[in-house]
A tleap script that builds the chain and sets N, CA, C and O, in Angstrom:
source leaprc.protein.ff14SB
mol = sequence {
  NMET LEU ARG VAL TYR ALA PRO ARG ALA GLN
  ALA ILE ASN ALA ALA PRO HIE PRO ASN ALA
  CYS HIE THR GLU ALA ASP PHE ASP ALA LYS
  VAL ARG GLU TRP CYS GLU ARG ALA ARG GLN
  GLN ARG PRO ALA PRO ARG SER LEU ALA GLU
  ARG PHE PRO ALA GLY THR ARG VAL GLU ALA
  ARG ASP LEU LYS ARG ALA ILE LEU ASN GLY
  LEU ILE GLY VAL VAL GLU ARG TYR ASP GLU
  ALA LYS SER ARG VAL GLY VAL ARG PHE ASP
  GLU PRO HIE GLY LEU LEU SER ILE PRO ALA
  ARG HIE LEU LEU PRO LEU PRO ALA ARG PRO
  GLY GLY ALA PRO SER ALA CSER
}
set mol.1.N position { 0.733 -1.275 0.182 }
set mol.1.CA position { -0.019 -0.105 0.141 }
set mol.1.C position { 1.023 1.126 -0.508 }
set mol.1.O position { 2.192 0.743 -0.521 }
set mol.2.N position { 0.899 1.995 -0.842 }
set mol.2.CA position { 1.389 3.225 -0.804 }
set mol.2.C position { 0.577 4.481 -0.237 }
set mol.2.O position { -0.448 4.940 -0.742 }
set mol.3.N position { 1.388 5.063 1.185 }
set mol.3.CA position { 1.151 5.565 1.739 }
set mol.3.C position { 2.001 7.067 1.730 }
set mol.3.O position { 3.226 7.084 1.610 }
set mol.4.N position { 1.202 8.295 1.871 }
set mol.4.CA position { 1.917 9.641 2.043 }
set mol.4.C position { 2.242 10.253 3.611 }
set mol.4.O position { 1.280 10.394 4.365 }
set mol.5.N position { 3.148 10.491 3.924 }
set mol.5.CA position { 3.054 11.282 5.336 }
set mol.5.C position { 3.749 12.988 5.388 }
set mol.5.O position { 4.819 13.411 4.950 }
set mol.6.N position { 2.847 13.549 5.974 }
set mol.6.CA position { 2.911 14.925 6.041 }
set mol.6.C position { 3.569 14.991 7.611 }
set mol.6.O position { 3.663 14.014 8.353 }
set mol.7.N position { 3.946 16.195 7.896 }
set mol.7.CA position { 4.095 16.724 9.642 }
set mol.7.C position { 2.927 17.158 9.969 }
set mol.7.O position { 2.371 17.930 9.187 }
set mol.8.N position { 2.312 16.801 11.115 }
set mol.8.CA position { 0.978 16.961 11.499 }
set mol.8.C position { 0.625 18.453 11.751 }
set mol.8.O position { -0.522 18.859 11.564 }
set mol.9.N position { 1.473 19.135 12.111 }
set mol.9.CA position { 1.591 20.822 12.191 }
set mol.9.C position { 1.231 21.536 10.518 }
set mol.9.O position { 0.707 22.621 10.266 }
set mol.10.N position { 1.670 20.608 9.686 }
set mol.10.CA position { 1.727 21.370 8.323 }
set mol.10.C position { 0.468 20.974 7.623 }
set mol.10.O position { 0.049 19.827 7.467 }
set mol.11.N position { -0.077 22.101 7.225 }
set mol.11.CA position { -1.356 21.863 6.314 }
set mol.11.C position { -0.994 21.720 4.701 }
set mol.11.O position { -0.149 22.499 4.261 }
set mol.12.N position { -1.528 20.868 3.908 }
set mol.12.CA position { -1.236 20.789 2.929 }
set mol.12.C position { -2.928 21.221 2.070 }
set mol.12.O position { -4.096 20.863 2.223 }
set mol.13.N position { -2.170 22.190 1.133 }
set mol.13.CA position { -3.295 22.868 0.477 }
set mol.13.C position { -3.097 22.608 -1.001 }
set mol.13.O position { -3.328 23.529 -1.786 }
set mol.14.N position { -2.790 21.720 -1.336 }
set mol.14.CA position { -2.689 21.077 -2.767 }
set mol.14.C position { -3.686 20.632 -3.513 }
set mol.14.O position { -4.612 20.282 -2.781 }
set mol.15.N position { -3.867 20.518 -4.385 }
set mol.15.CA position { -4.721 19.846 -5.229 }
set mol.15.C position { -4.145 18.461 -5.422 }
set mol.15.O position { -2.964 18.452 -5.768 }
set mol.16.N position { -4.841 17.081 -5.242 }
set mol.16.CA position { -4.348 15.781 -5.585 }
set mol.16.C position { -3.621 15.577 -6.883 }
set mol.16.O position { -4.333 15.934 -7.822 }
set mol.17.N position { -2.511 15.150 -7.237 }
set mol.17.CA position { -2.123 15.038 -8.315 }
set mol.17.C position { -3.027 14.131 -8.856 }
set mol.17.O position { -3.643 13.391 -8.088 }
set mol.18.N position { -3.259 14.055 -10.418 }
set mol.18.CA position { -4.158 13.151 -11.729 }
set mol.18.C position { -3.731 11.888 -11.197 }
set mol.18.O position { -4.545 11.114 -10.694 }
set mol.19.N position { -2.305 11.590 -11.289 }
set mol.19.CA position { -1.931 10.049 -11.152 }
set mol.19.C position { -2.087 9.675 -9.739 }
set mol.19.O position { -1.843 8.479 -9.581 }
set mol.20.N position { -2.350 10.175 -8.859 }
set mol.20.CA position { -2.384 9.930 -7.221 }
set mol.20.C position { -3.249 8.766 -7.092 }
set mol.20.O position { -4.382 8.552 -7.523 }
set mol.21.N position { -2.486 8.099 -6.432 }
set mol.21.CA position { -2.766 6.616 -5.799 }
set mol.21.C position { -3.392 6.431 -4.476 }
set mol.21.O position { -2.544 6.121 -3.639 }
set mol.22.N position { -4.730 6.527 -3.947 }
set mol.22.CA position { -5.390 6.569 -2.583 }
set mol.22.C position { -5.096 5.102 -2.069 }
set mol.22.O position { -4.471 5.025 -1.012 }
set mol.23.N position { -5.389 4.192 -2.555 }
set mol.23.CA position { -5.779 2.755 -2.566 }
set mol.23.C position { -5.160 1.833 -3.258 }
set mol.23.O position { -4.710 2.007 -4.390 }
set mol.24.N position { -5.099 0.726 -2.567 }
set mol.24.CA position { -4.303 -0.390 -3.331 }
set mol.24.C position { -5.125 -0.614 -4.798 }
set mol.24.O position { -4.432 -0.932 -5.765 }
set mol.25.N position { -6.473 -0.469 -4.970 }
set mol.25.CA position { -7.184 -0.950 -5.955 }
set mol.25.C position { -7.058 0.105 -7.244 }
set mol.25.O position { -7.225 -0.286 -8.399 }
set mol.26.N position { -6.779 1.333 -6.943 }
set mol.26.CA position { -6.432 2.776 -7.529 }
set mol.26.C position { -4.966 2.354 -8.108 }
set mol.26.O position { -4.612 2.443 -9.284 }
set mol.27.N position { -4.294 1.935 -7.145 }
set mol.27.CA position { -2.836 1.651 -7.969 }
set mol.27.C position { -2.944 0.636 -8.890 }
set mol.27.O position { -2.516 0.884 -10.017 }
set mol.28.N position { -3.528 -0.705 -8.627 }
set mol.28.CA position { -3.319 -1.522 -9.724 }
set mol.28.C position { -4.282 -1.128 -11.139 }
set mol.28.O position { -4.150 -1.566 -12.282 }
set mol.29.N position { -5.343 -0.087 -10.573 }
set mol.29.CA position { -6.119 0.250 -12.126 }
set mol.29.C position { -5.028 0.848 -12.734 }
set mol.29.O position { -4.709 0.467 -13.860 }
set mol.30.N position { -4.308 1.853 -12.091 }
set mol.30.CA position { -3.411 2.842 -12.619 }
set mol.30.C position { -2.178 2.158 -13.607 }
set mol.30.O position { -1.843 2.543 -14.728 }
set mol.31.N position { -1.705 1.191 -12.935 }
set mol.31.CA position { -0.836 0.417 -13.851 }
set mol.31.C position { -1.372 -0.809 -14.777 }
set mol.31.O position { -0.639 -1.496 -15.487 }
set mol.32.N position { -2.967 -0.984 -14.627 }
set mol.32.CA position { -3.266 -1.411 -15.959 }
set mol.32.C position { -3.307 -0.749 -17.164 }
set mol.32.O position { -2.936 -1.221 -18.238 }
set mol.33.N position { -3.842 0.549 -16.945 }
set mol.33.CA position { -4.390 1.769 -17.655 }
set mol.33.C position { -2.528 1.992 -18.298 }
set mol.33.O position { -2.308 2.283 -19.474 }
set mol.34.N position { -1.635 1.830 -17.482 }
set mol.34.CA position { -0.249 2.494 -18.104 }
set mol.34.C position { 0.122 1.427 -18.855 }
set mol.34.O position { 0.286 1.630 -20.058 }
set mol.35.N position { 0.312 0.213 -18.372 }
set mol.35.CA position { 0.419 -1.172 -19.600 }
set mol.35.C position { -0.005 -1.054 -20.704 }
set mol.35.O position { 0.766 -1.109 -21.662 }
set mol.36.N position { -1.374 -0.855 -20.866 }
set mol.36.CA position { -2.352 -1.045 -22.009 }
set mol.36.C position { -1.720 0.368 -22.482 }
set mol.36.O position { -1.262 0.102 -23.594 }
set mol.37.N position { -1.547 1.268 -22.305 }
set mol.37.CA position { -1.292 2.599 -22.948 }
set mol.37.C position { 0.042 2.380 -23.598 }
set mol.37.O position { 0.067 2.783 -24.761 }
set mol.38.N position { 1.172 1.843 -23.153 }
set mol.38.CA position { 2.316 1.491 -23.271 }
set mol.38.C position { 2.520 0.309 -24.488 }
set mol.38.O position { 3.503 0.303 -25.230 }
set mol.39.N position { 1.358 -0.740 -24.562 }
set mol.39.CA position { 1.325 -1.572 -25.375 }
set mol.39.C position { 0.980 -1.066 -26.878 }
set mol.39.O position { 1.485 -1.374 -27.958 }
set mol.40.N position { -0.217 -0.049 -26.496 }
set mol.40.CA position { -0.705 0.768 -27.889 }
set mol.40.C position { 0.406 1.696 -28.432 }
set mol.40.O position { 0.317 1.928 -29.637 }
set mol.41.N position { 1.109 2.089 -27.980 }
set mol.41.CA position { 2.638 2.902 -28.650 }
set mol.41.C position { 3.472 1.882 -28.914 }
set mol.41.O position { 4.229 2.223 -29.822 }
set mol.42.N position { 3.629 1.070 -28.638 }
set mol.42.CA position { 5.046 0.393 -28.853 }
set mol.42.C position { 4.820 0.062 -30.602 }
set mol.42.O position { 3.728 -0.227 -31.091 }
set mol.43.N position { 6.111 0.182 -31.376 }
set mol.43.CA position { 5.909 0.150 -32.803 }
set mol.43.C position { 5.905 -1.221 -33.130 }
set mol.43.O position { 6.237 -2.123 -32.361 }
set mol.44.N position { 5.393 -1.395 -34.671 }
set mol.44.CA position { 5.030 -2.730 -34.676 }
set mol.44.C position { 6.553 -3.201 -35.074 }
set mol.44.O position { 7.441 -2.423 -35.423 }
set mol.45.N position { 6.696 -4.785 -34.942 }
set mol.45.CA position { 8.305 -5.252 -34.795 }
set mol.45.C position { 8.431 -4.961 -36.408 }
set mol.45.O position { 7.496 -5.040 -37.204 }
set mol.46.N position { 9.814 -4.601 -36.723 }
set mol.46.CA position { 10.429 -4.608 -38.323 }
set mol.46.C position { 10.899 -6.127 -38.610 }
set mol.46.O position { 11.492 -6.987 -37.959 }
set mol.47.N position { 10.258 -6.020 -40.106 }
set mol.47.CA position { 10.643 -7.669 -40.538 }
set mol.47.C position { 12.458 -7.801 -40.721 }
set mol.47.O position { 13.188 -6.819 -40.589 }
set mol.48.N position { 12.862 -8.895 -40.972 }
set mol.48.CA position { 14.055 -9.211 -41.458 }
set mol.48.C position { 14.576 -8.359 -42.373 }
set mol.48.O position { 15.701 -7.891 -42.194 }
set mol.49.N position { 13.842 -8.049 -43.455 }
set mol.49.CA position { 14.315 -7.283 -44.534 }
set mol.49.C position { 14.306 -6.048 -44.256 }
set mol.49.O position { 15.243 -5.539 -44.870 }
set mol.50.N position { 13.711 -5.224 -43.616 }
set mol.50.CA position { 13.864 -4.120 -43.181 }
set mol.50.C position { 15.133 -3.894 -41.999 }
set mol.50.O position { 15.733 -2.820 -41.965 }
set mol.51.N position { 15.351 -4.624 -41.378 }
set mol.51.CA position { 16.493 -4.713 -40.078 }
set mol.51.C position { 17.690 -4.978 -41.112 }
set mol.51.O position { 18.451 -4.025 -41.275 }
set mol.52.N position { 17.920 -6.005 -41.740 }
set mol.52.CA position { 18.869 -6.746 -42.705 }
set mol.52.C position { 18.674 -6.520 -43.859 }
set mol.52.O position { 18.314 -7.487 -44.530 }
set mol.53.N position { 18.832 -5.130 -44.585 }
set mol.53.CA position { 18.321 -5.358 -45.985 }
set mol.53.C position { 19.384 -6.079 -46.930 }
set mol.53.O position { 20.570 -6.105 -46.602 }
set mol.54.N position { 19.000 -6.573 -47.930 }
set mol.54.CA position { 19.958 -7.633 -48.758 }
set mol.54.C position { 21.226 -6.754 -49.031 }
set mol.54.O position { 21.097 -5.541 -49.202 }
set mol.55.N position { 22.374 -7.325 -49.068 }
set mol.55.CA position { 23.584 -6.250 -49.139 }
set mol.55.C position { 24.557 -5.998 -47.975 }
set mol.55.O position { 25.783 -5.892 -48.004 }
set mol.56.N position { 23.559 -5.919 -46.774 }
set mol.56.CA position { 24.110 -5.443 -45.519 }
set mol.56.C position { 24.905 -6.566 -44.983 }
set mol.56.O position { 24.601 -7.734 -44.741 }
set mol.57.N position { 26.469 -5.619 -44.809 }
set mol.57.CA position { 27.303 -6.741 -44.020 }
set mol.57.C position { 27.073 -6.859 -42.583 }
set mol.57.O position { 26.590 -5.941 -41.919 }
set mol.58.N position { 27.399 -7.919 -42.133 }
set mol.58.CA position { 26.777 -8.206 -40.482 }
set mol.58.C position { 27.973 -9.219 -40.041 }
set mol.58.O position { 28.509 -10.040 -40.785 }
set mol.59.N position { 28.257 -8.997 -38.751 }
set mol.59.CA position { 28.839 -9.745 -37.917 }
set mol.59.C position { 28.452 -10.826 -37.221 }
set mol.59.O position { 27.477 -10.450 -36.571 }
set mol.60.N position { 28.648 -11.866 -37.009 }
set mol.60.CA position { 28.189 -13.029 -36.523 }
set mol.60.C position { 28.621 -12.926 -35.109 }
set mol.60.O position { 29.773 -12.517 -34.966 }
set mol.61.N position { 27.956 -13.206 -34.031 }
set mol.61.CA position { 28.196 -12.861 -32.621 }
set mol.61.C position { 27.359 -14.348 -31.554 }
set mol.61.O position { 26.413 -14.981 -32.021 }
set mol.62.N position { 27.654 -14.500 -30.851 }
set mol.62.CA position { 27.502 -15.562 -29.396 }
set mol.62.C position { 27.002 -16.575 -30.500 }
set mol.62.O position { 25.824 -16.867 -30.292 }
set mol.63.N position { 27.536 -17.205 -31.615 }
set mol.63.CA position { 26.761 -18.575 -31.830 }
set mol.63.C position { 27.448 -19.939 -31.011 }
set mol.63.O position { 28.525 -19.947 -30.416 }
set mol.64.N position { 26.617 -20.922 -31.148 }
set mol.64.CA position { 27.530 -22.214 -30.620 }
set mol.64.C position { 28.628 -22.840 -31.353 }
set mol.64.O position { 29.345 -23.743 -30.923 }
set mol.65.N position { 28.690 -22.318 -32.420 }
set mol.65.CA position { 29.798 -22.615 -33.470 }
set mol.65.C position { 30.931 -21.486 -33.230 }
set mol.65.O position { 30.757 -20.452 -33.874 }
set mol.66.N position { 31.864 -21.532 -32.542 }
set mol.66.CA position { 32.718 -20.434 -32.131 }
set mol.66.C position { 33.228 -19.781 -32.777 }
set mol.66.O position { 33.445 -18.579 -32.625 }
set mol.67.N position { 33.669 -20.844 -34.094 }
set mol.67.CA position { 34.588 -20.656 -35.288 }
set mol.67.C position { 34.137 -19.476 -36.069 }
set mol.67.O position { 34.990 -18.748 -36.577 }
set mol.68.N position { 32.310 -19.110 -36.273 }
set mol.68.CA position { 31.849 -18.393 -37.105 }
set mol.68.C position { 31.721 -16.990 -36.282 }
set mol.68.O position { 31.511 -15.935 -36.880 }
set mol.69.N position { 31.866 -17.061 -34.824 }
set mol.69.CA position { 31.866 -15.567 -33.998 }
set mol.69.C position { 33.246 -14.837 -34.491 }
set mol.69.O position { 34.389 -15.267 -34.646 }
set mol.70.N position { 32.539 -13.310 -34.705 }
set mol.70.CA position { 33.377 -12.409 -35.354 }
set mol.70.C position { 33.380 -12.488 -36.873 }
set mol.70.O position { 33.625 -11.386 -37.364 }
set mol.71.N position { 33.202 -13.361 -37.685 }
set mol.71.CA position { 33.083 -13.320 -38.828 }
set mol.71.C position { 31.959 -12.266 -39.625 }
set mol.71.O position { 30.848 -12.000 -39.166 }
set mol.72.N position { 32.532 -11.714 -40.967 }
set mol.72.CA position { 31.736 -10.711 -41.261 }
set mol.72.C position { 31.216 -11.192 -42.665 }
set mol.72.O position { 32.006 -11.459 -43.571 }
set mol.73.N position { 29.922 -11.286 -42.799 }
set mol.73.CA position { 29.451 -11.709 -44.396 }
set mol.73.C position { 28.614 -10.654 -44.499 }
set mol.73.O position { 28.724 -9.593 -43.885 }
set mol.74.N position { 27.707 -10.972 -45.340 }
set mol.74.CA position { 26.951 -10.198 -46.593 }
set mol.74.C position { 25.313 -11.165 -46.517 }
set mol.74.O position { 25.180 -12.385 -46.612 }
set mol.75.N position { 24.421 -10.292 -46.351 }
set mol.75.CA position { 23.042 -10.717 -46.098 }
set mol.75.C position { 22.579 -10.995 -47.648 }
set mol.75.O position { 22.801 -10.275 -48.622 }
set mol.76.N position { 21.902 -12.189 -47.604 }
set mol.76.CA position { 21.282 -12.530 -49.115 }
set mol.76.C position { 19.891 -12.825 -49.401 }
set mol.76.O position { 19.235 -12.578 -50.413 }
set mol.77.N position { 19.398 -13.691 -47.773 }
set mol.77.CA position { 18.106 -13.952 -47.828 }
set mol.77.C position { 17.662 -14.132 -46.480 }
set mol.77.O position { 18.472 -14.232 -45.558 }
set mol.78.N position { 16.134 -14.190 -46.270 }
set mol.78.CA position { 15.736 -14.158 -45.163 }
set mol.78.C position { 14.683 -15.430 -44.973 }
set mol.78.O position { 14.032 -15.889 -45.911 }
set mol.79.N position { 14.611 -15.999 -43.403 }
set mol.79.CA position { 13.259 -16.710 -43.232 }
set mol.79.C position { 12.608 -16.274 -42.228 }
set mol.79.O position { 12.962 -16.624 -41.103 }
set mol.80.N position { 11.544 -15.438 -42.403 }
set mol.80.CA position { 10.871 -14.624 -41.347 }
set mol.80.C position { 10.441 -15.627 -40.586 }
set mol.80.O position { 10.841 -15.451 -39.435 }
set mol.81.N position { 9.606 -16.916 -40.733 }
set mol.81.CA position { 8.965 -17.858 -40.097 }
set mol.81.C position { 10.094 -18.325 -38.884 }
set mol.81.O position { 9.786 -18.268 -37.693 }
set mol.82.N position { 11.213 -18.715 -39.272 }
set mol.82.CA position { 12.326 -18.912 -38.321 }
set mol.82.C position { 13.151 -18.286 -37.643 }
set mol.82.O position { 13.904 -18.732 -36.778 }
set mol.83.N position { 12.946 -16.409 -38.305 }
set mol.83.CA position { 13.627 -15.631 -37.898 }
set mol.83.C position { 15.137 -15.998 -37.771 }
set mol.83.O position { 15.984 -16.023 -36.878 }
set mol.84.N position { 15.056 -16.270 -39.093 }
set mol.84.CA position { 16.727 -16.500 -39.621 }
set mol.84.C position { 17.237 -15.824 -40.971 }
set mol.84.O position { 16.425 -15.653 -41.879 }
set mol.85.N position { 18.470 -15.465 -41.110 }
set mol.85.CA position { 18.948 -14.706 -42.076 }
set mol.85.C position { 19.922 -15.311 -42.877 }
set mol.85.O position { 20.906 -15.641 -42.215 }
set mol.86.N position { 19.998 -15.581 -44.105 }
set mol.86.CA position { 21.051 -16.314 -45.101 }
set mol.86.C position { 22.171 -15.044 -45.450 }
set mol.86.O position { 22.209 -14.124 -46.267 }
set mol.87.N position { 23.030 -15.531 -44.374 }
set mol.87.CA position { 24.662 -14.753 -44.786 }
set mol.87.C position { 25.566 -15.434 -45.642 }
set mol.87.O position { 25.804 -16.602 -45.337 }
set mol.88.N position { 26.137 -14.951 -46.675 }
set mol.88.CA position { 27.048 -15.734 -47.062 }
set mol.88.C position { 28.347 -14.941 -46.469 }
set mol.88.O position { 28.400 -13.724 -46.291 }
set mol.89.N position { 29.381 -15.884 -46.200 }
set mol.89.CA position { 30.434 -15.996 -45.499 }
set mol.89.C position { 31.712 -16.504 -46.488 }
set mol.89.O position { 31.801 -17.600 -47.042 }
set mol.90.N position { 32.607 -15.459 -46.540 }
set mol.90.CA position { 33.984 -16.338 -47.184 }
set mol.90.C position { 34.189 -17.665 -46.802 }
set mol.90.O position { 33.887 -18.122 -45.699 }
set mol.91.N position { 34.792 -18.386 -47.876 }
set mol.91.CA position { 34.853 -19.753 -47.749 }
set mol.91.C position { 35.683 -20.099 -46.735 }
set mol.91.O position { 36.287 -19.166 -46.205 }
set mol.92.N position { 35.927 -21.517 -46.205 }
set mol.92.CA position { 34.835 -22.374 -46.487 }
set mol.92.C position { 33.366 -22.391 -46.102 }
set mol.92.O position { 32.497 -23.190 -46.453 }
set mol.93.N position { 33.260 -21.112 -45.135 }
set mol.93.CA position { 31.754 -21.364 -44.924 }
set mol.93.C position { 30.716 -21.274 -45.855 }
set mol.93.O position { 29.783 -22.059 -45.679 }
set mol.94.N position { 30.646 -20.412 -46.918 }
set mol.94.CA position { 29.847 -20.027 -47.777 }
set mol.94.C position { 28.204 -19.408 -47.343 }
set mol.94.O position { 28.226 -18.739 -46.311 }
set mol.95.N position { 26.887 -19.547 -47.967 }
set mol.95.CA position { 25.722 -19.346 -47.105 }
set mol.95.C position { 25.523 -20.101 -46.253 }
set mol.95.O position { 25.605 -21.315 -46.442 }
set mol.96.N position { 25.205 -19.561 -45.086 }
set mol.96.CA position { 24.537 -20.033 -43.658 }
set mol.96.C position { 23.319 -19.564 -43.366 }
set mol.96.O position { 23.082 -18.535 -43.999 }
set mol.97.N position { 22.612 -19.844 -42.791 }
set mol.97.CA position { 21.245 -19.687 -42.048 }
set mol.97.C position { 21.682 -19.152 -40.562 }
set mol.97.O position { 22.371 -19.911 -39.880 }
set mol.98.N position { 21.400 -18.189 -40.165 }
set mol.98.CA position { 22.213 -17.622 -39.041 }
set mol.98.C position { 20.616 -16.855 -38.177 }
set mol.98.O position { 19.848 -16.233 -38.911 }
set mol.99.N position { 20.348 -16.957 -36.991 }
set mol.99.CA position { 19.319 -16.846 -35.818 }
set mol.99.C position { 19.611 -15.060 -36.178 }
set mol.99.O position { 20.723 -14.547 -36.303 }
set mol.100.N position { 18.001 -14.212 -36.310 }
set mol.100.CA position { 18.737 -12.819 -36.484 }
set mol.100.C position { 19.434 -12.172 -35.175 }
set mol.100.O position { 20.342 -11.360 -35.355 }
set mol.101.N position { 19.156 -12.406 -34.266 }
set mol.101.CA position { 19.651 -12.254 -33.002 }
set mol.101.C position { 21.103 -12.234 -32.306 }
set mol.101.O position { 21.539 -11.646 -31.316 }
set mol.102.N position { 21.768 -13.279 -33.405 }
set mol.102.CA position { 23.367 -13.380 -33.494 }
set mol.102.C position { 23.943 -12.500 -34.411 }
set mol.102.O position { 25.168 -12.505 -34.538 }
set mol.103.N position { 23.060 -11.539 -35.247 }
set mol.103.CA position { 23.834 -10.545 -35.882 }
set mol.103.C position { 23.664 -9.140 -35.422 }
set mol.103.O position { 22.724 -8.570 -34.867 }
set mol.104.N position { 24.998 -8.692 -35.862 }
set mol.104.CA position { 25.039 -7.103 -35.844 }
set mol.104.C position { 25.467 -6.647 -37.075 }
set mol.104.O position { 26.477 -6.929 -37.720 }
set mol.105.N position { 24.186 -5.607 -37.393 }
set mol.105.CA position { 24.472 -5.006 -38.919 }
set mol.105.C position { 25.790 -3.988 -38.421 }
set mol.105.O position { 25.899 -3.345 -37.378 }
set mol.106.N position { 26.593 -4.086 -39.406 }
set mol.106.CA position { 28.007 -2.960 -39.636 }
set mol.106.C position { 27.574 -2.102 -40.733 }
set mol.106.O position { 26.995 -2.238 -41.810 }
set mol.107.N position { 28.177 -0.992 -39.908 }
set mol.107.CA position { 28.003 0.355 -41.463 }
set mol.107.C position { 28.510 -0.068 -42.691 }
set mol.107.O position { 29.549 -0.719 -42.807 }
set mol.108.N position { 27.734 0.322 -43.689 }
set mol.108.CA position { 28.014 0.441 -45.231 }
set mol.108.C position { 29.966 0.893 -45.202 }
set mol.108.O position { 30.474 1.890 -44.688 }
set mol.109.N position { 30.589 -0.123 -45.862 }
set mol.109.CA position { 31.987 0.663 -46.500 }
set mol.109.C position { 32.185 1.514 -47.308 }
set mol.109.O position { 31.312 1.458 -48.173 }
set mol.110.N position { 33.002 2.413 -47.511 }
set mol.110.CA position { 33.048 3.813 -47.789 }
set mol.110.C position { 32.884 2.954 -49.479 }
set mol.110.O position { 32.992 1.738 -49.639 }
set mol.111.N position { 32.665 3.759 -50.345 }
set mol.111.CA position { 32.381 3.609 -51.834 }
set mol.111.C position { 31.269 2.682 -52.016 }
set mol.111.O position { 30.904 2.567 -53.186 }
set mol.112.N position { 30.586 1.933 -51.072 }
set mol.112.CA position { 29.184 1.442 -51.290 }
set mol.112.C position { 29.234 -0.098 -51.637 }
set mol.112.O position { 28.237 -0.800 -51.468 }
set mol.113.N position { 30.414 -0.603 -52.123 }
set mol.113.CA position { 30.699 -2.198 -52.255 }
set mol.113.C position { 30.592 -2.997 -51.231 }
set mol.113.O position { 31.416 -3.131 -50.327 }
set mol.114.N position { 29.362 -3.655 -51.382 }
set mol.114.CA position { 29.532 -4.611 -49.963 }
set mol.114.C position { 30.577 -5.811 -50.362 }
set mol.114.O position { 30.745 -6.236 -51.505 }
set mol.115.N position { 31.296 -6.304 -49.083 }
set mol.115.CA position { 32.200 -7.611 -49.183 }
set mol.115.C position { 31.919 -8.021 -48.480 }
set mol.115.O position { 31.313 -7.456 -47.570 }
set mol.116.N position { 32.286 -9.589 -48.516 }
set mol.116.CA position { 32.409 -10.489 -47.136 }
set mol.116.C position { 33.462 -10.408 -46.532 }
set mol.116.O position { 33.575 -10.606 -45.322 }
set mol.117.N position { 34.293 -10.132 -47.233 }
set mol.117.CA position { 35.750 -10.006 -46.105 }
set mol.117.C position { 35.803 -9.344 -45.498 }
set mol.117.O position { 36.779 -9.268 -44.750 }
savepdb mol mol.pdb
quit
């Protein structure tokens, strides 16, 4: 329960704040209202094509196959249903399907030509 205390000798002549909660039920209702408002304001999730446009250079990170971590490749394909991105790495790795959460987009190279190296 939220309680506000003031010295007994001091009178408070302020209007209550519109978000003030005087009971636990008020508090619960306010939390539900804030959560619903936040849910409505949340932007729609971006597709893999928006997050990793074809030709984007990416770095593989935190993969179980540690040999791939730190490698830089170029995005070629998408599998939205599995949230995976097809990335072309230099040989001997070639085209691999990598979970999107394990890819870090890199800035474009000066000159605009993407390269897997």
